[in-house]
C-alpha positions as CSV (number, residue, x, y, z in Angstrom):
1,M,-0.2,69.8,-9.7
2,D,-2.5,68.0,-12.0
3,A,-2.0,64.4,-13.4
4,H,-0.7,65.6,-16.7
5,S,2.1,67.7,-15.2
6,L,3.0,64.8,-12.8
7,F,3.4,62.3,-15.6
8,S,5.2,64.7,-17.9
9,S,7.7,65.4,-15.1
10,I,8.6,61.7,-14.7
11,D,11.6,60.6,-16.7
12,L,10.8,57.7,-19.0
13,T,14.0,55.9,-18.1
14,I,13.2,56.0,-14.4
15,A,9.7,54.8,-15.0
16,N,11.0,51.8,-17.0
17,L,13.6,51.0,-14.3
18,V,11.0,51.1,-11.5
19,G,8.5,49.1,-13.6
20,G,11.2,46.6,-14.5
21,A,12.3,46.2,-10.9
22,L,8.7,45.7,-9.8
23,L,8.3,43.0,-12.4
24,V,11.4,41.3,-11.2
25,V,10.3,41.3,-7.6
26,L,6.8,40.0,-8.6
27,S,8.3,37.3,-10.8
28,F,10.6,36.3,-7.9
29,L,7.7,36.0,-5.5
30,A,5.5,34.1,-7.9
31,N,8.4,31.7,-8.8
32,G,9.0,31.1,-5.0
33,Q,5.4,30.3,-4.5
34,L,5.3,27.9,-7.5
35,N,8.4,26.2,-6.2
36,R,6.9,25.7,-2.8
37,M,3.7,24.2,-4.3
38,A,5.8,21.9,-6.5
39,D,7.9,20.8,-3.5
40,R,4.7,20.0,-1.5
41,R,3.3,18.1,-4.4
42,A,6.6,16.1,-4.8
43,A,6.6,15.4,-1.1
44,K,3.1,14.0,-1.3
45,I,4.0,11.8,-4.2
46,R,7.1,10.5,-2.4
47,F,4.9,9.7,0.6
48,V,2.4,7.8,-1.4
49,E,5.2,6.0,-3.2
50,E,6.7,5.0,0.1
51,Q,3.2,3.8,1.3
52,L,2.8,1.6,-1.7
53,K,6.4,0.3,-1.6
54,S,6.8,-0.4,2.1
55,L,3.3,-0.8,3.5
56,Y,0.3,-1.5,1.2
57,G,2.2,-3.3,-1.6
58,P,3.7,-6.0,0.7
59,L,0.4,-6.3,2.7
60,Y,-1.5,-6.8,-0.6
61,A,0.9,-9.5,-1.8
62,I,0.7,-11.4,1.5
63,S,-3.1,-11.0,1.5
64,R,-3.4,-12.4,-2.0
65,S,-1.1,-15.3,-1.0
66,N,-3.1,-15.9,2.1
67,E,-6.3,-16.1,0.1
68,T,-4.8,-18.8,-2.1
69,V,-3.4,-20.8,0.9
70,Y,-6.7,-20.5,2.8
71,R,-8.7,-21.8,-0.2
72,Q,-6.3,-24.8,-0.4
73,F,-6.7,-25.4,3.4
74,N,-10.4,-25.1,3.1
75,T,-10.5,-27.5,0.2
76,E,-8.4,-30.1,1.9
77,H,-9.7,-29.6,5.4
78,A,-13.4,-28.6,5.1
79,D,-14.3,-30.7,8.1
80,I,-11.8,-28.8,10.3
81,V,-13.1,-25.5,9.1
82,A,-16.7,-26.5,9.8
83,N,-15.9,-27.6,13.4
84,V,-13.3,-25.0,14.4
85,L,-15.7,-22.4,15.6
86,G,-17.6,-24.8,17.8
87,D,-14.3,-26.2,19.3
88,D,-15.5,-29.7,18.4
89,L,-12.3,-31.0,16.9
90,S,-10.8,-34.5,17.1
91,S,-7.2,-34.8,18.2
92,D,-6.2,-35.5,14.6
93,H,-8.0,-32.4,13.4
94,E,-6.5,-30.4,16.3
95,Q,-3.0,-31.6,15.4
96,S,-3.6,-30.8,11.7
97,L,-4.9,-27.4,12.5
98,S,-1.9,-26.8,14.8
99,V,0.6,-27.7,12.0
100,W,-1.1,-25.4,9.5
101,N,-1.3,-22.6,12.1
102,A,2.3,-22.9,13.2
103,S,3.8,-23.4,9.7
104,V,1.5,-21.3,7.5
105,F,-1.0,-19.0,9.1
106,Q,0.9,-17.5,12.0
107,P,4.1,-16.8,10.1
108,S,2.1,-15.0,7.5
109,N,0.2,-13.1,10.1
110,L,3.3,-12.2,12.0
111,G,4.9,-11.0,8.7
112,M,2.0,-8.7,8.1
113,R,2.1,-7.5,11.7
114,G,5.8,-6.7,11.3
115,I,5.1,-4.7,8.1
116,I,2.4,-2.7,9.9
117,E,4.6,-2.1,13.0
118,R,7.7,-1.0,10.9
119,N,5.6,1.3,8.7
120,A,3.0,2.7,11.0
121,H,4.4,6.2,10.3
122,L,3.0,5.8,6.7
123,F,-0.6,5.9,7.8
124,T,-2.3,9.2,6.9
125,T,-5.0,9.0,9.6
126,A,-4.5,9.7,13.2
127,T,-5.4,6.2,14.2
128,M,-4.7,2.9,12.6
129,P,-7.5,1.2,10.7
130,E,-9.6,-1.2,12.8
131,S,-8.7,-4.0,10.4
132,F,-5.1,-3.7,11.3
133,F,-5.8,-3.9,15.0
134,S,-7.8,-7.1,14.3
135,L,-4.8,-8.5,12.4
136,V,-2.5,-7.7,15.3
137,M,-4.9,-9.4,17.7
138,L,-5.3,-12.3,15.3
139,S,-1.5,-12.8,15.0
140,S,-1.3,-13.4,18.7
141,A,-4.3,-15.8,18.8
142,R,-4.0,-19.5,19.0
143,R,-6.2,-20.2,16.0
144,P,-6.1,-18.3,12.6
145,F,-9.9,-18.0,12.4
Protein backbone atom coordinates (compact mmCIF):
# COMPACT_ATOMS: atom_id res chain seq x y z
CA MET A 1 0.00 0.00 0.00
CA ASP A 2 1.57 3.25 -1.08
CA ALA A 3 0.97 6.75 0.32
CA HIS A 4 -1.40 7.77 -2.47
CA SER A 5 -3.72 4.84 -1.92
CA LEU A 6 -3.59 5.36 1.86
CA PHE A 7 -4.62 9.01 1.59
CA SER A 8 -7.26 8.36 -1.04
CA SER A 9 -8.91 5.75 1.17
CA ILE A 10 -9.30 8.16 4.13
CA ASP A 11 -12.66 9.80 4.21
CA LEU A 12 -12.36 13.60 4.20
CA THR A 13 -15.05 13.93 6.86
CA ILE A 14 -13.22 11.64 9.27
CA ALA A 15 -9.95 13.48 8.62
CA ASN A 16 -11.63 16.80 9.41
CA LEU A 17 -13.14 15.33 12.58
CA VAL A 18 -9.84 13.90 13.80
CA GLY A 19 -8.00 17.11 12.91
CA GLY A 20 -10.61 19.23 14.66
CA ALA A 21 -10.55 17.03 17.76
CA LEU A 22 -6.76 17.25 17.84
CA LEU A 23 -6.93 21.04 17.62
CA VAL A 24 -9.48 21.16 20.44
CA VAL A 25 -7.25 19.02 22.70
CA LEU A 26 -4.14 21.09 21.89
CA SER A 27 -6.06 24.32 22.48
CA PHE A 28 -7.33 23.00 25.81
CA LEU A 29 -3.80 22.04 26.93
CA ALA A 30 -2.31 25.35 25.80
CA ASN A 31 -5.10 27.31 27.51
CA GLY A 32 -4.54 25.36 30.74
CA GLN A 33 -0.83 26.14 30.65
CA LEU A 34 -1.49 29.84 30.00
CA ASN A 35 -3.98 29.93 32.89
CA ARG A 36 -1.45 28.34 35.25
CA MET A 37 1.18 30.89 34.20
CA ALA A 38 -1.30 33.75 34.71
CA ASP A 39 -2.26 32.38 38.14
CA ARG A 40 1.41 32.19 39.21
CA ARG A 41 2.02 35.73 37.98
CA ALA A 42 -1.08 36.98 39.83
CA ALA A 43 0.05 35.21 43.01
CA LYS A 44 3.48 36.85 42.77
CA ILE A 45 1.85 40.25 42.30
CA ARG A 46 -0.43 39.68 45.30
CA PHE A 47 2.61 38.66 47.38
CA VAL A 48 4.54 41.82 46.44
CA GLU A 49 1.46 43.96 47.11
CA GLU A 50 1.13 42.37 50.56
CA GLN A 51 4.84 42.97 51.22
CA LEU A 52 4.47 46.63 50.34
CA LYS A 53 1.22 47.10 52.25
CA SER A 54 2.04 45.20 55.43
CA LEU A 55 5.83 45.19 55.71
CA TYR A 56 7.96 47.52 53.64
CA GLY A 57 5.49 50.41 53.41
CA PRO A 58 4.97 50.76 57.18
CA LEU A 59 8.68 50.24 57.88
CA TYR A 60 9.57 52.91 55.34
CA ALA A 61 7.08 55.38 56.83
CA ILE A 62 8.41 54.84 60.36
CA SER A 63 12.02 55.07 59.13
CA ARG A 64 11.34 58.41 57.46
CA SER A 65 9.64 59.65 60.61
CA ASN A 66 12.61 58.45 62.69
CA GLU A 67 15.01 60.38 60.47
CA THR A 68 13.08 63.58 61.10
CA VAL A 69 12.85 62.94 64.84
CA TYR A 70 16.53 62.07 65.12
CA ARG A 71 17.57 65.21 63.21
CA GLN A 72 15.49 67.26 65.66
CA PHE A 73 17.00 65.40 68.62
CA ASN A 74 20.50 65.85 67.24
CA THR A 75 19.90 69.57 66.70
CA GLU A 76 18.54 70.16 70.18
CA HIS A 77 20.87 67.80 72.03
CA ALA A 78 24.15 67.69 70.09
CA ASP A 79 26.05 67.57 73.39
CA ILE A 80 24.26 64.37 74.37
CA VAL A 81 24.91 62.75 71.00
CA ALA A 82 28.60 63.67 71.22
CA ASN A 83 28.98 62.13 74.69
CA VAL A 84 26.65 59.13 74.53
CA LEU A 85 29.12 56.71 72.95
CA GLY A 86 31.70 57.43 75.61
CA ASP A 87 29.19 57.05 78.47
CA ASP A 88 30.31 60.46 79.72
CA LEU A 89 26.86 61.97 80.37
CA SER A 90 25.81 64.27 83.16
CA SER A 91 22.74 63.32 85.16
CA ASP A 92 20.69 65.98 83.31
CA HIS A 93 21.80 64.60 79.95
CA GLU A 94 21.15 61.07 81.16
CA GLN A 95 17.64 62.06 82.23
CA SER A 96 16.94 63.88 78.95
CA LEU A 97 18.19 60.91 76.96
CA SER A 98 16.07 58.58 79.08
CA VAL A 99 12.94 60.66 78.39
CA TRP A 100 13.62 60.76 74.64
CA ASN A 101 14.39 57.07 74.63
CA ALA A 102 11.28 56.07 76.60
CA SER A 103 8.85 58.37 74.82
CA VAL A 104 10.18 58.53 71.24
CA PHE A 105 12.92 56.12 70.21
CA GLN A 106 11.88 52.89 71.93
CA PRO A 107 8.16 53.07 70.99
CA SER A 108 9.19 53.61 67.38
CA ASN A 109 11.68 50.74 67.48
CA LEU A 110 9.13 48.48 69.15
CA GLY A 111 6.57 49.40 66.49
CA MET A 112 9.03 48.45 63.76
CA ARG A 113 9.90 45.25 65.59
CA GLY A 114 6.21 44.35 65.82
CA ILE A 115 5.74 44.94 62.09
CA ILE A 116 8.69 42.67 61.32
CA GLU A 117 7.51 39.95 63.69
CA ARG A 118 3.91 39.98 62.41
CA ASN A 119 4.99 39.92 58.78
CA ALA A 120 8.09 37.72 58.80
CA HIS A 121 6.30 35.37 56.40
CA LEU A 122 6.56 38.09 53.75
CA PHE A 123 10.34 37.84 53.44
CA THR A 124 11.44 36.14 50.25
CA THR A 125 14.82 35.01 51.55
CA ALA A 126 15.36 32.05 53.83
CA THR A 127 16.78 34.30 56.53
CA MET A 128 15.81 37.73 57.69
CA PRO A 129 18.13 40.57 56.58
CA GLU A 130 20.87 41.40 59.08
CA SER A 131 19.58 44.97 59.45
CA PHE A 132 16.29 43.61 60.85
CA PHE A 133 18.17 41.52 63.42
CA SER A 134 20.05 44.68 64.39
CA LEU A 135 16.75 46.52 64.80
CA VAL A 136 15.35 43.76 66.99
CA MET A 137 18.48 43.93 69.16
CA LEU A 138 18.33 47.73 69.20
CA SER A 139 14.71 47.74 70.33
CA SER A 140 15.72 45.83 73.44
CA ALA A 141 18.75 48.03 74.15
CA ARG A 142 18.81 50.67 76.83
CA ARG A 143 19.95 53.45 74.47
CA PRO A 144 18.76 54.10 70.91
CA PHE A 145 22.28 54.54 69.44
